[in-house]
TORBADREN-961707 format. One record per residue (C-alpha): x, y, z. Coordinates in steps of 0.2 Angstrom, whole numbers, plus 5000, padded with zeros to 4 digits. Example, Ala and Ser with C-alpha at 12.3 -4.5 7.8 and 13.67 -1.06 7.14 Angstrom:
BEGIN
506249785039;506849955036;
//
This chain:
BEGIN
559153015221;557353065217;557153245211;556053345222;554453415213;554753595209;553253725212;553153905206;552054015217;551554185210;550554305221;550754495224;550654455243;551854315242;552654365259;551054325268;551154155261;552754105269;552053985281;551153895267;552853885257;553753825272;552453685275;552653625257;554553625258;554353525274;553353395264;554753375251;554353505238;555453645231;554553805230;555053965220;554054115226;553754265214;552754435216;551954455199;551454385183;552954455174;554154375186;553154205184;553354215165;555254255166;555554105177;554453985168;555454025152;557153985161;556653845173;555753675173;554253675185;553053525189;551653645195;551153825196;550053915210;549454065202;548454215210;547054265200;546954455206;548754525203;549154705198;549954725180;549754555171;548254475180;548154285184;547054245168;548254335156;549754255165;548954085164;548654105145;550454155142;551154005153;550053885143;550853955127;552653925134;552253765143;550553685137;550653535148;551253625164;549853605177;549153765184;548153795200;547253955201;546954045218;545554165218;544554275230;543054265219;541954125212;541154235199;540654135184;541554225170;543154215180;542954025182;542454005164;543954095158;545153995169;544353835165;544453875146;546253915148;546453735155;546853755173;547153595183;546153655198;545653805208;545653855226;544653995235;545554115247;545954095261;546753935259;547453815272;548953705271;547953545270;546953615255;548653655247;549353485250;547853405243;547853505227;549753465225;549453285227;547953285215;548953365202;550653285204;550253115212;548553075203;549352975189;550352875202;548852845213;547652795199;549052685192;549152595209;547352575211;547152505193;548552385197;547752325213;546052305205;546752205190;547752095202;546052055210;545252035193;546751925187;546251795200;544351805195;544751785177;545951645180;544651545189;543351575176;544551515162;544851355172;542951325172;541651275159;541151435149;539751465137;539651605124;539051735136;540551695147;541751725133;540951885128;541151945146;542951885148;543451965132;542652125137;543552125153;545252095146;544952235134;544452345148;546052305158;547152325142;546552505140;546652545159;548352475161;549052565146;548852725157;549852645171;551652685174;552152495178;552452395162;552552235172;550652215175;550452245157;551552095154;550451985166;548852045157;549751995140;550051825146;548251805153;547551865136;548651735127;547951595139;546251655136;546451645117;547151465118;545551415128;544451515116;545251425101;544751255109;543051315113;542651375095;543451215087;542451105098;540751195095;540851285078;540051145067;538651125079;538251315080;538151325061;537051175060;535951215075;534151275072;533751455074;532751425090;534251355100;534651485113;536351415117;536951445100;537951615098;537251745086;538351715070;538551835056;537151765045;535951785059;536351955065;535352075054;533851955052;533751935071;534152115077;533552235063;531652215063;531552245082;532752395081;531852475067;530152445075;530652515092;531452665084;529652735083;529952825067;531752885069;532852855054;533952705057;535752705051;536752545050;538652585051;539752445047;541652495050;542652355042;543852265053;543452355069;544052265085;543152285102;544652385109;544552505094;542752535097;543052565115;544252695111;543152795099;541552765109;541852915121;541953035106;540152995103;539453025121;538953205118;537953155103;537152995108;536652885122;536952695121;535452585120;536352425118;538152375119;538252185114;539252065103;539051935091;540251805083;540951815066;540851665055;542451575049;543451625039;543451795048;543751885032;542752015022;542251895008;541451775019;540951875035;540252035027;539351945013;538551835026;538051975037;537152065023;536451915014;535851835030;536551675024;538051565026;539251575011;538851405004;536951465003;537451624995;538351524981;536851414979;535451544979;536351684971;537851604961;537951764951;538351864967;539651744974;541451774968;542551624972;544351634979;545051594961;544151744953;545051914951;544352074958;543352124973;542451984983;541152104989;540452184974;538652134978;538352184996;536952304991;536052174981;536252044995;535652165008;534152214997;533552034996;533752015014;532652165018;531352095006;531351935015;531152015032;529752125025;530552285029;529552415019;530052595015;531452685007;533252625010;534952655003;536652575004;538352675003;540152615003;541552735008;543252675003;544152845002;544053025007;543253084991;541752954993;541553005011;541453195007;540253154993;539153055005;539153205017;538653325004;537253214999;536753165017;535053265015;534553145002;534353005015;532953105024;531452995026;532352825024;531852685035;533652615034;535252695028;536752575027;538552645027;540052535025;541752615030;543352535024;544652635033;545152515047;545352375035;546452485024;547452535039;547852355044;548452315026;549452485025;550352435041;550952275032;551452355016;552052525021;553552555033;552952725038;551252655044;552152515053;553252635062;551752745067;550752585073;552152475080;551152395094;549352375099;549152535108;549852635094;548652545082;547252595093;547852775093;548052785075;546252725073;545652855085;546652995077;545852945060;544152945067;544253115076;544653195059;543653085048;542053105037;541352965048;541353075063;540553215054;539253085047;538853035065;538553225069;537253235055;536453075061;536353145078;535653315072;534153225063;533753125079;534352955072;534552785079;536252715074;536852535074;538752525074;539552355071;540852265059;541052105050;542652035059;544152095069;545952075067;547452005077;549352045078;550251885072;551951835078;552051645076;552351565059;551551395054;552051305039;550651255026;550851185009;549651204994;549551214975;549451364965;547551384967;547751404986;547251574992;548451694999;547651745016;548851715030;547551665043;546551535033;546851425018;545651355006;546151224993;546351044988;547750934996;548251055009;549751005019;549951045037;550150985055;548350955061;548850995079;549351175073;547651225065;545851215066;545251105051;543751125040;543850965030;541950955027;541651135021;539751095018;539551055037;540151235041;539251325028;540651355016;540851334997;541851204989;542451214972;542951034970;542750864979;544350884989;544251064994;544551095012;544951245024;546151265038;546151415051;547551485061;547351505079;547951625093;549351725085;549851605071;550051645053;550251525038;551851525028;552351425013;553951325014;554751404999;555451585002;555051545020;556251655029;555751805018;553951785021;554151765040;555151925041;553952025030;552351965039;552851935057;552052065069;550752125056;548852135059;547951995050;546151925049;545351765044;545751645058;545151605076;545451725090;544351835102;545051985093;544351925076;542851825081;541951925095;541252075086;540552235094;538652275090;538052435098;536452535096;536452715100;535052845100;535353035097;535153145112;534253265101;532353245098;
//
């Protein structure tokens, strides 16, 4: 039997409200009436309520004070304030104490019922509408996936799937989330085929070809001059948050709405492999990796070498800015931990007058690695929603958010992007290679790789897809959908360790389709 919602109603003239109470009871609610704030606090301590009606003007402990004490006892208990006055200071006090709604006396039964439904049934009503809307969208997306799609279509489909992922998370019905999950998987299968069929042509196509997606090496040299020029003297900040997926960006975006308005909210495609060594170096150099190795051999660190593969981002970006003819003072900063973030905040004033300030934040990438290596992080982020939530929690308390506040205060223009995304893997695929083969789980590079060609996207001619080759027989393979590569030796141990972890380097919408947003400060 379903439990009846329990309402507490506190009013010093409660006897005069008997008709309203009977009306609510006739609608299936249980109502406990009390005459004062003191009585209200006593019963709130002892009983569980779903909603409180609270008179603002009661003798003794008034409604505002009662409200504050109720929130101390039951922070999440919805309270509807009933008042005779619409005085601004009263409303501000009530709203500041987190009322759910307020009504002005005299109230009628329909007003009361509407307020109750708004508080108690809003989640159900919203959930039902979201599910109905997605059912309609499911059919539209299904039809679109069956047709011939271009790059812009894929941006649109991925954006809509992310939108419904975030919307249905708030729903009370898991079944529709399962349907969305299957549609997402189907879309990723189709997307893998799309990339596999077209990628080589994209890399080799001329710059003037409008049907070619914007790839990593073309982003800054295509976008940056116009963004700086149209900023009309505003300081421009380029913020690259490593490993940031579109859904994570959508989660943190609302936290910036009071500081900035969005000028552009677009996307581009990461090159393959969707890994920092390749994608971010390519982003900053304005070149494909093979060209970086050829033109700046001292700044390209191969797979076989030890240490960081991105030591020379600053130098590569500097050369790109020179080639683009961007004049004026610029700076580059990489934040890999709390200490460097605080140091940059302390020295933020030194960026004043710069044409372009570039900041790379590595936290999200570190989070994905920590989730693989640390059991406690894996438990905190045990699914996609929790992974997003952890990213959001970090951002809310990070030096990066403080940095955005400073950027807003100086009236800056901000570019927010990343180098690639990441995907939660769950299907192991066997691959063989010698000792020189790299360790990444979503792509392999080496000589004489062994694999089933049906299970991977092949890059047997690296030079045709803009990738370096260390010897004549070097080739690449890329994992698709939610696959990850495992060697035959110690097979079961590696499958158990890496299954259900977040990885990057391969071909999926989550890794390849990258957010690119331009924001302007709301302060002049």
